[in-house]
ZADO-1210 file (C-alpha; in nm, 4 decimals, padded with zeros to 6 digits):
<atoms>
<atom x="-00.8507" y="-01.6988" z="-01.7458" code="MET" pos="1"/>
<atom x="-00.4700" y="-01.7118" z="-01.7386" code="THR" pos="2"/>
<atom x="-00.4637" y="-02.0116" z="-01.9681" code="GLU" pos="3"/>
<atom x="-00.7048" y="-01.8640" z="-02.1988" code="LEU" pos="4"/>
<atom x="-00.4991" y="-01.5566" z="-02.2379" code="LYS" pos="5"/>
<atom x="-00.1866" y="-01.7464" z="-02.3017" code="GLN" pos="6"/>
<atom x="-00.3737" y="-01.9465" z="-02.5683" code="LEU" pos="7"/>
<atom x="-00.4750" y="-01.6155" z="-02.7259" code="PHE" pos="8"/>
<atom x="-00.1348" y="-01.4315" z="-02.6948" code="ASP" pos="9"/>
<atom x="00.0303" y="-01.4183" z="-03.0401" code="LEU" pos="10"/>
<atom x="00.3608" y="-01.3023" z="-02.9181" code="THR" pos="11"/>
<atom x="00.6329" y="-01.5001" z="-03.0851" code="GLY" pos="12"/>
<atom x="00.4020" y="-01.5794" z="-03.3756" code="GLN" pos="13"/>
<atom x="00.4722" y="-01.4454" z="-03.7348" code="VAL" pos="14"/>
<atom x="00.1952" y="-01.3424" z="-03.9551" code="ALA" pos="15"/>
<atom x="00.1977" y="-01.2778" z="-04.3356" code="LEU" pos="16"/>
<atom x="-00.0859" y="-01.0744" z="-04.4398" code="VAL" pos="17"/>
<atom x="-00.1525" y="-01.0269" z="-04.8199" code="THR" pos="18"/>
<atom x="-00.3176" y="-00.6859" z="-04.9024" code="GLY" pos="19"/>
<atom x="-00.1936" y="-00.5731" z="-04.5779" code="GLY" pos="20"/>
<atom x="-00.1070" y="-00.2029" z="-04.6517" code="SER" pos="21"/>
<atom x="-00.4401" y="-00.0516" z="-04.6788" code="ARG" pos="22"/>
<atom x="-00.8156" y="-00.0911" z="-04.5696" code="GLY" pos="23"/>
<atom x="-00.9300" y="-00.4167" z="-04.4441" code="LEU" pos="24"/>
<atom x="-00.5956" y="-00.5697" z="-04.4549" code="GLY" pos="25"/>
<atom x="-00.4405" y="-00.2932" z="-04.2594" code="GLN" pos="26"/>
<atom x="-00.6941" y="-00.3314" z="-03.9929" code="GLU" pos="27"/>
<atom x="-00.6431" y="-00.7009" z="-03.9814" code="ILE" pos="28"/>
<atom x="-00.2578" y="-00.6680" z="-03.9484" code="ALA" pos="29"/>
<atom x="-00.3033" y="-00.4026" z="-03.6601" code="GLU" pos="30"/>
<atom x="-00.5292" y="-00.6585" z="-03.4827" code="GLY" pos="31"/>
<atom x="-00.2704" y="-00.9340" z="-03.5204" code="LEU" pos="32"/>
<atom x="00.0095" y="-00.6972" z="-03.4167" code="ALA" pos="33"/>
<atom x="-00.1713" y="-00.5705" z="-03.1116" code="GLU" pos="34"/>
<atom x="-00.2142" y="-00.9530" z="-03.0009" code="ALA" pos="35"/>
<atom x="00.1644" y="-00.9802" z="-03.0160" code="GLY" pos="36"/>
<atom x="00.2472" y="-01.0914" z="-03.3683" code="ALA" pos="37"/>
<atom x="00.5331" y="-01.0029" z="-03.5919" code="SER" pos="38"/>
<atom x="00.4200" y="-00.9008" z="-03.9215" code="LEU" pos="39"/>
<atom x="00.5034" y="-00.9273" z="-04.2864" code="MET" pos="40"/>
<atom x="00.2827" y="-00.7071" z="-04.5009" code="LEU" pos="41"/>
<atom x="00.2571" y="-00.7593" z="-04.8758" code="LEU" pos="42"/>
<atom x="00.1276" y="-00.5071" z="-05.1260" code="ALA" pos="43"/>
<atom x="00.1523" y="-00.4455" z="-05.5077" code="ARG" pos="44"/>
<atom x="00.2802" y="-00.0849" z="-05.4816" code="ARG" pos="45"/>
<atom x="00.5690" y="00.0913" z="-05.2929" code="GLU" pos="46"/>
<atom x="00.3468" y="00.3944" z="-05.2338" code="GLN" pos="47"/>
<atom x="00.1128" y="00.1721" z="-05.0380" code="TRP" pos="48"/>
<atom x="00.3667" y="-00.0308" z="-04.8667" code="LEU" pos="49"/>
<atom x="00.6205" y="00.1927" z="-04.7068" code="SER" pos="50"/>
<atom x="00.3792" y="00.4151" z="-04.5196" code="PRO" pos="51"/>
<atom x="00.1984" y="00.1107" z="-04.3717" code="ALA" pos="52"/>
<atom x="00.5160" y="-00.0538" z="-04.2595" code="VAL" pos="53"/>
<atom x="00.6547" y="00.2617" z="-04.1077" code="GLU" pos="54"/>
<atom x="00.3339" y="00.3412" z="-03.9206" code="ALA" pos="55"/>
<atom x="00.3283" y="-00.0058" z="-03.7675" code="MET" pos="56"/>
<atom x="00.6858" y="00.0407" z="-03.6632" code="GLN" pos="57"/>
<atom x="00.6259" y="00.3855" z="-03.5238" code="GLN" pos="58"/>
<atom x="00.3566" y="00.2273" z="-03.2944" code="ARG" pos="59"/>
<atom x="00.6384" y="-00.0302" z="-03.1820" code="GLY" pos="60"/>
<atom x="00.5161" y="-00.3344" z="-03.3621" code="PHE" pos="61"/>
<atom x="00.7592" y="-00.5661" z="-03.5312" code="ARG" pos="62"/>
<atom x="00.6822" y="-00.5302" z="-03.8999" code="CYS" pos="63"/>
<atom x="00.8495" y="-00.5690" z="-04.2432" code="ALA" pos="64"/>
<atom x="00.7072" y="-00.5479" z="-04.5802" code="GLY" pos="65"/>
<atom x="00.7520" y="-00.6965" z="-04.9300" code="ALA" pos="66"/>
<atom x="00.6246" y="-00.5943" z="-05.2740" code="LEU" pos="67"/>
<atom x="00.4408" y="-00.8788" z="-05.4307" code="CYS" pos="68"/>
<atom x="00.1750" y="-00.9640" z="-05.6900" code="ASP" pos="69"/>
<atom x="00.0023" y="-01.2635" z="-05.5355" code="VAL" pos="70"/>
<atom x="-00.1140" y="-01.3752" z="-05.8787" code="ALA" pos="71"/>
<atom x="00.2398" y="-01.4612" z="-05.9702" code="LYS" pos="72"/>
<atom x="00.3744" y="-01.7757" z="-05.8135" code="PRO" pos="73"/>
<atom x="00.7368" y="-01.6753" z="-05.8453" code="ALA" pos="74"/>
<atom x="00.7006" y="-01.3633" z="-05.6437" code="GLU" pos="75"/>
<atom x="00.4854" y="-01.5326" z="-05.3777" code="VAL" pos="76"/>
<atom x="00.7594" y="-01.7869" z="-05.3358" code="GLU" pos="77"/>
<atom x="01.0215" y="-01.5389" z="-05.3159" code="ALA" pos="78"/>
<atom x="00.8344" y="-01.3410" z="-05.0335" code="VAL" pos="79"/>
<atom x="00.7519" y="-01.6521" z="-04.8270" code="VAL" pos="80"/>
<atom x="01.1248" y="-01.7229" z="-04.8434" code="SER" pos="81"/>
<atom x="01.2079" y="-01.3557" z="-04.7413" code="GLN" pos="82"/>
<atom x="00.9619" y="-01.4009" z="-04.4510" code="THR" pos="83"/>
<atom x="01.1299" y="-01.7046" z="-04.3326" code="VAL" pos="84"/>
<atom x="01.4823" y="-01.5407" z="-04.3732" code="ALA" pos="85"/>
<atom x="01.3569" y="-01.2400" z="-04.1785" code="THR" pos="86"/>
<atom x="01.1751" y="-01.3983" z="-03.8940" code="TYR" pos="87"/>
<atom x="01.2717" y="-01.7748" z="-03.9106" code="GLY" pos="88"/>
<atom x="00.9101" y="-01.8874" z="-03.9430" code="GLN" pos="89"/>
<atom x="00.5464" y="-01.8449" z="-04.0703" code="ILE" pos="90"/>
<atom x="00.2792" y="-01.9220" z="-03.8240" code="ASP" pos="91"/>
<atom x="-00.0329" y="-01.7201" z="-03.9601" code="ILE" pos="92"/>
<atom x="-00.1283" y="-01.6550" z="-04.3130" code="LEU" pos="93"/>
<atom x="-00.4194" y="-01.4161" z="-04.3894" code="VAL" pos="94"/>
<atom x="-00.5263" y="-01.4166" z="-04.7683" code="ASN" pos="95"/>
<atom x="-00.6758" y="-01.0669" z="-04.8055" code="ASN" pos="96"/>
<atom x="-00.5394" y="-00.9287" z="-05.1193" code="ALA" pos="97"/>
<atom x="-00.8141" y="-00.8361" z="-05.3679" code="GLY" pos="98"/>
<atom x="-00.9337" y="-00.6229" z="-05.6597" code="ILE" pos="99"/>
<atom x="-01.2928" y="-00.5472" z="-05.8194" code="VAL" pos="100"/>
<atom x="-01.4013" y="-00.5227" z="-06.1658" code="ARG" pos="101"/>
<atom x="-01.7735" y="-00.5093" z="-06.1487" code="ASP" pos="102"/>
<atom x="-01.9837" y="-00.5474" z="-06.4481" code="ARG" pos="103"/>
<atom x="-02.2756" y="-00.7423" z="-06.5384" code="THR" pos="104"/>
<atom x="-02.2302" y="-01.0602" z="-06.7387" code="ILE" pos="105"/>
<atom x="-02.3482" y="-00.9081" z="-07.0626" code="VAL" pos="106"/>
<atom x="-02.0894" y="-00.6335" z="-07.0390" code="LYS" pos="107"/>
<atom x="-01.7895" y="-00.8102" z="-06.8648" code="MET" pos="108"/>
<atom x="-01.4746" y="-00.8604" z="-07.0809" code="ASP" pos="109"/>
<atom x="-01.2637" y="-01.1756" z="-07.0430" code="GLU" pos="110"/>
<atom x="-00.9973" y="-00.9354" z="-06.9052" code="SER" pos="111"/>
<atom x="-01.2235" y="-00.8376" z="-06.6307" code="ASP" pos="112"/>
<atom x="-01.2824" y="-01.1958" z="-06.5286" code="TYR" pos="113"/>
<atom x="-00.9241" y="-01.3127" z="-06.5593" code="ASP" pos="114"/>
<atom x="-00.7719" y="-01.0210" z="-06.3527" code="ALA" pos="115"/>
<atom x="-01.0167" y="-01.0857" z="-06.0462" code="VAL" pos="116"/>
<atom x="-00.9670" y="-01.4586" z="-06.0599" code="ILE" pos="117"/>
<atom x="-00.5873" y="-01.4126" z="-06.0671" code="ALA" pos="118"/>
<atom x="-00.5653" y="-01.1991" z="-05.7555" code="VAL" pos="119"/>
<atom x="-00.8450" y="-01.3641" z="-05.5419" code="HIS" pos="120"/>
<atom x="-00.8347" y="-01.7383" z="-05.6299" code="GLN" pos="121"/>
<atom x="-00.5027" y="-01.7858" z="-05.7900" code="LYS" pos="122"/>
<atom x="-00.3402" y="-01.5629" z="-05.5294" code="GLY" pos="123"/>
<atom x="-00.4809" y="-01.7541" z="-05.2453" code="THR" pos="124"/>
<atom x="-00.3701" y="-02.0793" z="-05.3979" code="PHE" pos="125"/>
<atom x="-00.0098" y="-01.9314" z="-05.4365" code="ASN" pos="126"/>
<atom x="00.0296" y="-01.8258" z="-05.0793" code="THR" pos="127"/>
<atom x="-00.1017" y="-02.1312" z="-04.9327" code="VAL" pos="128"/>
<atom x="00.0939" y="-02.3572" z="-05.1706" code="ARG" pos="129"/>
<atom x="00.4329" y="-02.1918" z="-05.0541" code="HIS" pos="130"/>
<atom x="00.3426" y="-02.1354" z="-04.6907" code="ALA" pos="131"/>
<atom x="00.1658" y="-02.4662" z="-04.6080" code="ALA" pos="132"/>
<atom x="00.4949" y="-02.6715" z="-04.6338" code="PRO" pos="133"/>
<atom x="00.6700" y="-02.4546" z="-04.3827" code="ILE" pos="134"/>
<atom x="00.3777" y="-02.4791" z="-04.1397" code="MET" pos="135"/>
<atom x="00.3587" y="-02.8574" z="-04.1937" code="LYS" pos="136"/>
<atom x="00.7209" y="-02.8824" z="-04.1119" code="ASP" pos="137"/>
<atom x="00.6605" y="-02.6897" z="-03.7778" code="ALA" pos="138"/>
<atom x="00.3553" y="-02.8896" z="-03.6947" code="GLY" pos="139"/>
<atom x="00.1602" y="-02.5721" z="-03.6540" code="TYR" pos="140"/>
<atom x="-00.0189" y="-02.3040" z="-03.8675" code="GLY" pos="141"/>
<atom x="-00.3278" y="-02.0774" z="-03.8963" code="ARG" pos="142"/>
<atom x="-00.4577" y="-01.9834" z="-04.2323" code="ILE" pos="143"/>
<atom x="-00.7536" y="-01.7427" z="-04.2686" code="VAL" pos="144"/>
<atom x="-00.8981" y="-01.6968" z="-04.6232" code="ASN" pos="145"/>
<atom x="-01.1080" y="-01.3716" z="-04.6888" code="ILE" pos="146"/>
<atom x="-01.4016" y="-01.4788" z="-04.8818" code="THR" pos="147"/>
<atom x="-01.7291" y="-01.2705" z="-04.9324" code="SER" pos="148"/>
<atom x="-02.1000" y="-01.2913" z="-04.9339" code="SER" pos="149"/>
<atom x="-02.0778" y="-01.2162" z="-05.2929" code="ALA" pos="150"/>
<atom x="-01.9560" y="-01.5811" z="-05.3471" code="GLY" pos="151"/>
<atom x="-02.1686" y="-01.7422" z="-05.0767" code="LEU" pos="152"/>
<atom x="-02.5010" y="-01.5820" z="-05.1561" code="ARG" pos="153"/>
<atom x="-02.4429" y="-01.3905" z="-05.4994" code="GLY" pos="154"/>
<atom x="-02.4213" y="-01.0183" z="-05.5709" code="ASN" pos="155"/>
<atom x="-02.5333" y="-00.8125" z="-05.8714" code="PHE" pos="156"/>
<atom x="-02.2565" y="-00.7320" z="-06.1104" code="GLY" pos="157"/>
<atom x="-01.9929" y="-00.9589" z="-05.9543" code="GLN" pos="158"/>
<atom x="-01.9625" y="-01.2724" z="-06.1800" code="THR" pos="159"/>
<atom x="-01.5716" y="-01.2599" z="-06.1361" code="ASN" pos="160"/>
<atom x="-01.5630" y="-01.1674" z="-05.7834" code="TYR" pos="161"/>
<atom x="-01.8269" y="-01.4075" z="-05.6614" code="GLY" pos="162"/>
<atom x="-01.6865" y="-01.6992" z="-05.8501" code="ALA" pos="163"/>
<atom x="-01.3316" y="-01.6198" z="-05.7065" code="ALA" pos="164"/>
<atom x="-01.4768" y="-01.5804" z="-05.3492" code="LYS" pos="165"/>
<atom x="-01.6891" y="-01.9054" z="-05.3968" code="ALA" pos="166"/>
<atom x="-01.3677" y="-02.1008" z="-05.5001" code="ALA" pos="167"/>
<atom x="-01.1826" y="-01.9701" z="-05.1960" code="ILE" pos="168"/>
<atom x="-01.4423" y="-02.1212" z="-04.9829" code="MET" pos="169"/>
<atom x="-01.4174" y="-02.4564" z="-05.1589" code="GLY" pos="170"/>
<atom x="-01.0379" y="-02.4467" z="-05.1248" code="MET" pos="171"/>
<atom x="-01.0813" y="-02.3656" z="-04.7459" code="THR" pos="172"/>
<atom x="-01.2683" y="-02.6842" z="-04.7038" code="PHE" pos="173"/>
<atom x="-01.0154" y="-02.8842" z="-04.9028" code="VAL" pos="174"/>
<atom x="-00.7309" y="-02.7437" z="-04.7181" code="TRP" pos="175"/>
<atom x="-00.8746" y="-02.7858" z="-04.3845" code="ALA" pos="176"/>
<atom x="-00.8973" y="-03.1647" z="-04.4533" code="LEU" pos="177"/>
<atom x="-00.5547" y="-03.2022" z="-04.6075" code="GLU" pos="178"/>
<atom x="-00.3593" y="-02.9921" z="-04.3472" code="LEU" pos="179"/>
<atom x="-00.5647" y="-03.0358" z="-04.0209" code="GLY" pos="180"/>
<atom x="-00.3528" y="-03.3600" z="-03.9483" code="ARG" pos="181"/>
<atom x="-00.0459" y="-03.1442" z="-03.9197" code="TYR" pos="182"/>
<atom x="-00.1741" y="-02.8957" z="-03.6601" code="GLY" pos="183"/>
<atom x="-00.2764" y="-02.6398" z="-03.9275" code="ILE" pos="184"/>
<atom x="-00.6414" y="-02.4819" z="-03.9250" code="THR" pos="185"/>
<atom x="-00.7878" y="-02.3289" z="-04.2407" code="VAL" pos="186"/>
<atom x="-01.0826" y="-02.1042" z="-04.2016" code="ASN" pos="187"/>
<atom x="-01.2496" y="-01.8364" z="-04.4079" code="ALA" pos="188"/>
<atom x="-01.4167" y="-01.5192" z="-04.3139" code="MET" pos="189"/>
<atom x="-01.6579" y="-01.3030" z="-04.5209" code="ALA" pos="190"/>
<atom x="-01.5980" y="-00.9539" z="-04.3712" code="PRO" pos="191"/>
<atom x="-01.7838" y="-00.6154" z="-04.4058" code="ALA" pos="192"/>
<atom x="-01.6741" y="-00.2643" z="-04.3876" code="GLY" pos="193"/>
<atom x="-01.6169" y="00.0493" z="-04.5696" code="PHE" pos="194"/>
<atom x="-01.3087" y="00.0367" z="-04.7738" code="THR" pos="195"/>
<atom x="-01.1902" y="00.1794" z="-05.1242" code="ARG" pos="196"/>
<atom x="-01.3472" y="-00.1629" z="-05.2788" code="MET" pos="197"/>
<atom x="-01.6718" y="-00.0696" z="-05.1341" code="THR" pos="198"/>
<atom x="-01.6830" y="00.3137" z="-05.1410" code="GLU" pos="199"/>
<atom x="-01.9174" y="00.3223" z="-05.4376" code="ASN" pos="200"/>
<atom x="-02.1992" y="00.1527" z="-05.2273" code="LEU" pos="201"/>
<atom x="-02.2406" y="00.4822" z="-05.0215" code="TYR" pos="202"/>
<atom x="-02.2156" y="00.7328" z="-05.3245" code="ALA" pos="203"/>
<atom x="-02.0528" y="00.9844" z="-05.1052" code="GLY" pos="204"/>
<atom x="-02.2523" y="00.9371" z="-04.7758" code="ALA" pos="205"/>
<atom x="-02.1126" y="00.8838" z="-04.4396" code="GLU" pos="206"/>
<atom x="-02.0978" y="00.5035" z="-04.3847" code="PRO" pos="207"/>
<atom x="-02.2753" y="00.3916" z="-04.0698" code="PRO" pos="208"/>
<atom x="-02.0758" y="00.2907" z="-03.7575" code="ALA" pos="209"/>
<atom x="-02.0980" y="-00.0679" z="-03.8174" code="ASP" pos="210"/>
<atom x="-01.9159" y="-00.0492" z="-04.1331" code="GLN" pos="211"/>
<atom x="-01.5757" y="00.0235" z="-03.9683" code="ASP" pos="212"/>
<atom x="-01.3410" y="-00.2363" z="-04.1080" code="PRO" pos="213"/>
<atom x="-01.1674" y="-00.2636" z="-03.7816" code="ALA" pos="214"/>
<atom x="-01.4671" y="-00.4610" z="-03.6492" code="LEU" pos="215"/>
<atom x="-01.3466" y="-00.7625" z="-03.8469" code="ASN" pos="216"/>
<atom x="-01.0093" y="-00.7755" z="-03.6878" code="ALA" pos="217"/>
<atom x="-01.0965" y="-00.9467" z="-03.3521" code="PRO" pos="218"/>
<atom x="-01.2478" y="-01.2541" z="-03.4912" code="LEU" pos="219"/>
<atom x="-00.9462" y="-01.2917" z="-03.7343" code="ILE" pos="220"/>
<atom x="-00.7005" y="-01.2435" z="-03.4439" code="ALA" pos="221"/>
<atom x="-00.8877" y="-01.5268" z="-03.2686" code="PHE" pos="222"/>
<atom x="-00.8809" y="-01.7520" z="-03.5515" code="LEU" pos="223"/>
<atom x="-00.5144" y="-01.6933" z="-03.5821" code="ALA" pos="224"/>
<atom x="-00.4544" y="-01.7888" z="-03.2358" code="SER" pos="225"/>
<atom x="-00.3757" y="-02.1274" z="-03.0553" code="GLU" pos="226"/>
<atom x="-00.6959" y="-02.1150" z="-02.8802" code="GLY" pos="227"/>
<atom x="-00.8875" y="-02.1615" z="-03.1990" code="ALA" pos="228"/>
<atom x="-00.7302" y="-02.4983" z="-03.2497" code="SER" pos="229"/>
<atom x="-01.0898" y="-02.6582" z="-03.2609" code="TYR" pos="230"/>
<atom x="-01.2047" y="-02.4166" z="-03.5331" code="VAL" pos="231"/>
<atom x="-01.1187" y="-02.5819" z="-03.8714" code="ASN" pos="232"/>
<atom x="-01.2973" y="-02.5712" z="-04.2285" code="GLY" pos="233"/>
<atom x="-01.5460" y="-02.3180" z="-04.1192" code="GLN" pos="234"/>
<atom x="-01.6728" y="-02.0026" z="-04.3015" code="VAL" pos="235"/>
<atom x="-01.7510" y="-01.7056" z="-04.0729" code="LEU" pos="236"/>
<atom x="-01.8778" y="-01.3601" z="-04.1414" code="GLY" pos="237"/>
<atom x="-01.9638" y="-01.0270" z="-03.9947" code="ARG" pos="238"/>
<atom x="-02.3049" y="-00.8422" z="-04.0143" code="THR" pos="239"/>
<atom x="-02.3258" y="-00.5127" z="-03.8210" code="GLY" pos="240"/>
<atom x="-02.1713" y="-00.5595" z="-03.4837" code="PHE" pos="241"/>
<atom x="-02.2362" y="-00.9441" z="-03.5032" code="ALA" pos="242"/>
<atom x="-02.0125" y="-01.2276" z="-03.5993" code="TYR" pos="243"/>
<atom x="-02.1776" y="-01.4995" z="-03.8043" code="THR" pos="244"/>
<atom x="-02.1377" y="-01.8568" z="-03.9043" code="LEU" pos="245"/>
<atom x="-02.2373" y="-01.9845" z="-04.2543" code="PHE" pos="246"/>
<atom x="-02.3148" y="-02.3472" z="-04.3120" code="GLN" pos="247"/>
<atom x="-02.2071" y="-02.5238" z="-04.6209" code="THR" pos="248"/>
<atom x="-02.4435" y="-02.6146" z="-04.8965" code="PRO" pos="249"/>
<atom x="-02.6063" y="-02.9293" z="-04.7594" code="ARG" pos="250"/>
<atom x="-02.9078" y="-03.1387" z="-04.8450" code="GLN" pos="251"/>
<atom x="-03.2184" y="-03.0052" z="-04.6484" code="ILE" pos="252"/>
<atom x="-03.5113" y="-03.1884" z="-04.8279" code="ALA" pos="253"/>
<atom x="-03.5286" y="-03.5205" z="-05.0452" code="THR" pos="254"/>
<atom x="-03.7610" y="-03.6141" z="-05.3212" code="MET" pos="255"/>
<atom x="-03.7628" y="-03.9900" z="-05.3613" code="TRP" pos="256"/>
<atom x="-03.9157" y="-04.2266" z="-05.6058" code="CYS" pos="257"/>
<atom x="-03.8584" y="-04.5958" z="-05.6423" code="ASP" pos="258"/>
<atom x="-03.6779" y="-04.6718" z="-05.9589" code="GLY" pos="259"/>
<atom x="-03.6039" y="-04.3127" z="-06.0478" code="GLY" pos="260"/>
<atom x="-03.7811" y="-04.0155" z="-06.1988" code="TRP" pos="261"/>
<atom x="-03.9357" y="-03.8967" z="-06.5313" code="THR" pos="262"/>
<atom x="-03.9184" y="-03.5224" z="-06.6111" code="PRO" pos="263"/>
<atom x="-04.3025" y="-03.5297" z="-06.6094" code="GLN" pos="264"/>
<atom x="-04.2989" y="-03.6780" z="-06.2475" code="GLN" pos="265"/>
<atom x="-04.0413" y="-03.4208" z="-06.1508" code="VAL" pos="266"/>
<atom x="-04.2660" y="-03.1396" z="-06.2831" code="SER" pos="267"/>
<atom x="-04.5648" y="-03.2795" z="-06.0906" code="GLU" pos="268"/>
<atom x="-04.3928" y="-03.3166" z="-05.7468" code="HIS" pos="269"/>
<atom x="-04.1131" y="-03.0648" z="-05.7435" code="PHE" pos="270"/>
<atom x="-04.3165" y="-02.7655" z="-05.6049" code="HIS" pos="271"/>
<atom x="-04.4727" y="-02.9657" z="-05.3155" code="GLU" pos="272"/>
<atom x="-04.1533" y="-03.1164" z="-05.1894" code="VAL" pos="273"/>
<atom x="-03.8204" y="-02.9469" z="-05.2940" code="LEU" pos="274"/>
<atom x="-03.9952" y="-02.6140" z="-05.4107" code="GLY" pos="275"/>
<atom x="-04.0956" y="-02.5519" z="-05.0509" code="GLN" pos="276"/>
<atom x="-03.7338" y="-02.4927" z="-04.9458" code="HIS" pos="277"/>
<atom x="-03.5659" y="-02.2739" z="-05.2043" code="LEU" pos="278"/>
<atom x="-03.3371" y="-02.0334" z="-05.0840" code="GLN" pos="279"/>
<atom x="-03.3198" y="-01.6589" z="-05.1541" code="PRO" pos="280"/>
<atom x="-03.0433" y="-01.5176" z="-05.3760" code="VAL" pos="281"/>
<atom x="-02.8303" y="-01.2109" z="-05.2975" code="GLY" pos="282"/>
<atom x="-02.6910" y="-01.0151" z="-05.0120" code="MET" pos="283"/>
<atom x="-03.0276" y="-00.8770" z="-04.9006" code="GLY" pos="284"/>
<atom x="-03.0590" y="-00.4936" z="-04.8928" code="ASP" pos="285"/>
<atom x="-02.8161" y="-00.3608" z="-05.1511" code="HIS" pos="286"/>
<atom x="-02.7793" y="-00.0454" z="-05.3591" code="PRO" pos="287"/>
<atom x="-02.7315" y="-00.2414" z="-05.6559" code="LEU" pos="288"/>
<atom x="-03.0051" y="-00.5034" z="-05.6285" code="LEU" pos="289"/>
<atom x="-03.2829" y="-00.4360" z="-05.8746" code="GLY" pos="290"/>
<atom x="-03.0708" y="-00.2156" z="-06.1083" code="LYS" pos="291"/>
<atom x="-03.0612" y="-00.2966" z="-06.4659" code="LYS" pos="292"/>
<atom x="-02.7268" y="-00.3728" z="-06.6574" code="ASP" pos="293"/>
</atoms>
């Protein structure tokens, strides 16, 4: 038990959390700090950042903050350097920063698409691109990318968000392969919880207890620990009070024909073979499912 506690203890570790000043990111940061990590919180606006950093410091946590638009590589490079200058290292990176611009495909503007892709997908690339070399030189690192069931299973009105979150899943797999040899693990989590980004789902009603965003923090704290060294390239999630594990798209059925197929043959045999295994689309019970555009 003592050895396990030491493996989980984040004392002496430095965690950089994007979007760490509010909502899910703030809960993640608190979970890491409670486990002993020192924090660097990133946010786009001073009115969000300063109160969050001050609140952490008042609780006795070692915490600094920096303004940063993660979609801009130069700003990310600067705050990564600032983190190293402040603490001497970066051990943990949580890519949580995000925005939404929900519209159906027939109503979505290019600007809606580009803005969400820039923050989620490009922002995740930017932070890992600049933090990974530091972790590589140290021979240790923990990266947790925040994905979403919108990208893993689809969600109404979220072409941009779903595309970005699916891309984050793909990047997680690639980086797990590339960085694992250097003692760096890269995993993704699809969290759940009532935050400013999901407040419209409840239309003013009180969210259920299992939508507390703090419920995501323990799993991320574990993934950020030395004890999670065997967990790499995985996509995890949360449903209610349960943590879940997603599997990557994989072949589950085969339809074979010697010499190849004609379209007519595919039509004749598809239903009886592959058609028996078609997966459902969407996130299940959801207020938006079934609504018109």
